[in-house]
C-alpha positions in Angstrom: 0.0 0.0 0.0 1.3 3.4 -0.9 2.0 6.2 1.6 -1.2 7.9 0.4 -3.2 4.6 0.9 -1.9 4.3 4.5 -2.7 8.0 5.2 -6.2 7.5 3.7 -6.9 4.5 6.0 -5.6 6.3 9.1 -7.7 9.4 8.3 -10.8 7.2 7.7 -10.3 5.3 10.9 -9.8 8.5 12.8 -12.9 10.2 11.3 -15.0 7.1 12.1 -13.7 6.9 15.6 -14.3 10.6 16.3 -17.8 10.2 14.9 -18.6 7.2 17.1 -17.0 8.4 20.3 -16.9 12.2 20.4 -19.9 13.0 18.2 -22.4 10.1 18.6 -26.1 10.2 17.9 -27.9 11.3 21.1 -31.6 10.9 21.4 -34.1 13.4 22.8 -35.8 11.7 25.8 -39.4 10.7 25.4 -41.7 8.3 27.3 -40.5 4.7 27.4 -41.1 1.6 29.4 -37.9 1.9 31.5 -34.9 4.1 32.0 -31.7 2.0 32.1 -28.5 3.4 33.6 -25.3 1.8 32.4 -22.3 1.7 34.8 -19.3 3.9 34.1 -17.9 7.4 34.4 -19.9 10.7 34.6 -22.8 11.6 36.8 -25.1 9.0 35.4 -27.1 8.6 38.5 -28.1 12.3 38.6 -29.1 12.1 34.9 -31.1 8.9 35.4 -32.9 10.5 38.5 -33.6 13.6 36.5 -35.2 11.6 33.7 -37.2 9.5 36.2 -38.4 12.7 38.1 -39.5 14.1 34.7 -41.8 11.0 34.3 -40.2 9.5 31.2 -40.7 5.9 32.6 -42.3 4.1 35.6 -39.2 2.0 36.1 -35.5 2.9 36.7 -33.0 0.1 36.2 -29.5 0.7 37.6 -26.4 -1.3 36.7 -24.6 -1.8 39.9 -21.3 -3.5 38.9 -19.5 -2.6 42.2 -22.4 -3.7 44.4 -23.1 -0.2 45.8 -26.3 0.3 47.7 -29.4 0.5 45.5 -31.2 3.8 45.8 -34.9 3.9 46.8 -37.8 5.9 45.3 -37.4 8.6 48.0 -33.9 9.4 46.7 -35.4 9.8 43.2 -38.2 12.0 44.6 -40.9 10.2 42.7 -43.0 7.1 43.1 -41.0 4.8 40.7 -39.9 1.2 40.7 -36.1 0.8 41.0 -34.3 -2.3 39.9 -30.6 -2.7 40.7 -28.5 -5.5 39.3 -24.9 -6.7 39.0 -24.1 -7.4 35.3 -22.6 -10.7 34.3 -20.1 -10.2 32.8 -19.4 -6.9 34.4 -19.3 -5.1 31.1 -21.6 -3.3 28.6 -22.3 -6.8 27.1 -23.5 -8.0 30.5 -25.7 -4.9 30.8 -27.2 -5.4 27.3 -28.0 -9.0 28.2 -29.8 -8.0 31.4 -31.7 -5.3 29.5 -33.0 -7.9 27.0 -33.8 -10.3 29.8 -35.8 -7.7 31.7 -37.6 -6.6 28.6 -38.7 -10.1 27.8 -39.8 -10.7 31.3 -41.7 -7.5 31.6 -42.9 -6.9 28.0 -41.0 -3.7 27.5 -41.0 -2.3 24.0 -38.8 0.8 24.6 -35.9 1.8 26.9 -33.9 5.0 27.5 -30.3 4.2 28.3 -28.1 6.6 30.2 -24.4 6.5 29.6 -21.6 8.9 28.8 -20.9 10.4 25.4 -17.9 8.2 24.7 -19.9 4.9 25.3 -23.0 5.9 23.3 -22.3 4.2 20.0 -20.8 1.1 21.5 -23.6 0.7 24.0 -26.2 1.0 21.1 -24.3 -1.7 19.2 -24.3 -4.0 22.2 -27.9 -3.4 23.2 -29.3 -3.7 19.7 -27.7 -7.1 19.4 -29.7 -8.3 22.4 -32.9 -6.3 22.5 -35.4 -5.8 19.7 -37.3 -2.9 21.2 -36.8 0.8 20.7 -33.4 2.0 22.0 -32.9 5.6 23.0 -29.6 6.9 24.5 -29.1 10.0 26.5 -25.7 11.0 27.8 -23.8 12.7 30.5 -20.6 14.6 29.8 -17.2 13.7 31.3 -14.4 16.0 32.2 -12.0 16.9 29.4 -9.1 15.4 31.4 -10.7 11.9 31.1 -11.0 12.0 27.3 -7.6 10.6 26.3 -8.3 7.5 28.4 -11.9 7.2 27.3 -11.0 7.7 23.6 -8.4 4.9 23.8 -10.6 2.6 25.9 -13.7 3.1 23.8 -11.8 2.6 20.5 -10.4 -0.7 21.8 -13.7 -1.9 23.2 -15.5 -1.0 19.9 -13.0 -3.0 17.9 -13.5 -5.9 20.4 -17.3 -5.7 19.9 -17.0 -5.5 16.1 -14.4 -8.2 15.6 -14.4 -10.7 18.5 -17.7 -10.4 20.3 -20.3 -10.2 17.5 -23.2 -11.8 19.3 -25.3 -10.8 22.3 
């Protein structure tokens, strides 16, 4: 491959990565069957609580990979059912599997997932492999100082999801 070919591949890879990680599709929240908070960086709990208080869903599902205490409805400030779980495996893939399991069990047709901007596209990929319902994603922002790590991590995790872990 010529030098121009290598440069073109590098530029294409960089553009796609920036599009998926820095500038993902973010959905406008609307009523759904459940709000589902994925584990990870950023103030996801505050965002999930805000969406629950606004009445977007009657159920709030919280991924609790580190076995922290599960909040109660009083903390949310609204009468809402809260489900906490520990994903198995303790990854986005485990969270996607649990989302699909709960949706089948409860008959949910739509869910609003809360994550951070860097995980949005990869989370959609994982979730849509497991769950056939409507997937909406809203995001929290993370500090600029975290972006070098998040960019590297999400790039590697996306390649892993696309190449080695192609199923639910």
